[in-house]
Phi, psi and omega in degrees: 000121179267130181237122176265120177244110177290127173217143178221064184089348178201164173256164184242151185311316187295345179276338185300304183296322178297318181291323176300320177294323177298318178298315178300314181297318180300317179292315182297320185260008179056050180251163169253157179246129170247123183265133175239129181205174183284301186258149178287162178250158175300141179268337188053027179262114184298344178281355188242042177275342179219077182265127176263148177292143176277345172217091181287145177247340174219169174291117184218126178288172176299145180246152176267092178281347182294314187232359178261174176080194184297140178078034175271184186296344180261005183289155179285170185299319180297317180296318179292326176295317178296321177301316178297319178299321179291310190277343181258012178229042184287359172287333178244327176280122188244346178188157176237131179239133181208181180232241175077313179274158178258059179182164181256128182231154169235127178227169179230115180279127176295131186213176179200174172199165177259123182281179184297343178263005179084011179269140176281127180249122178274137180206190174228153172253123175296137176235121181253121177252116187240141177298141177294147181302327184293344183270336185216036177066015174087155174196165181232139177252132177277131185239127175238123179245124179258000000 
């Protein structure tokens, strides 16, 4: 199930209920959710304070994906609520795809879910940040979700 979440540094109220319905549908129909949006989200992963692009498109220094970008400590309440919905439902949410940067990055968002026995399972959500097609004549990334 592909879910487009418009974000421009924050999420908006009207997306919360729609996304909750997407989560319900995914569970009911045994689907996975792949999120597509403009800007990347903070990973809160301590290993990602200096991430370099694996395919740079411009000269770009390492970025702190751990605490910068959407859903950081300065984000509004709605944005933080959407972040929790994404990261606390990793049993159905399986990846985040976005752009915004002029280079290709792979990061891992710290996430979790509650299993069928009521246990919290810690995991990560892959986050792919890809250069827009208009900048480099386009490209395609092969995606495998297990």
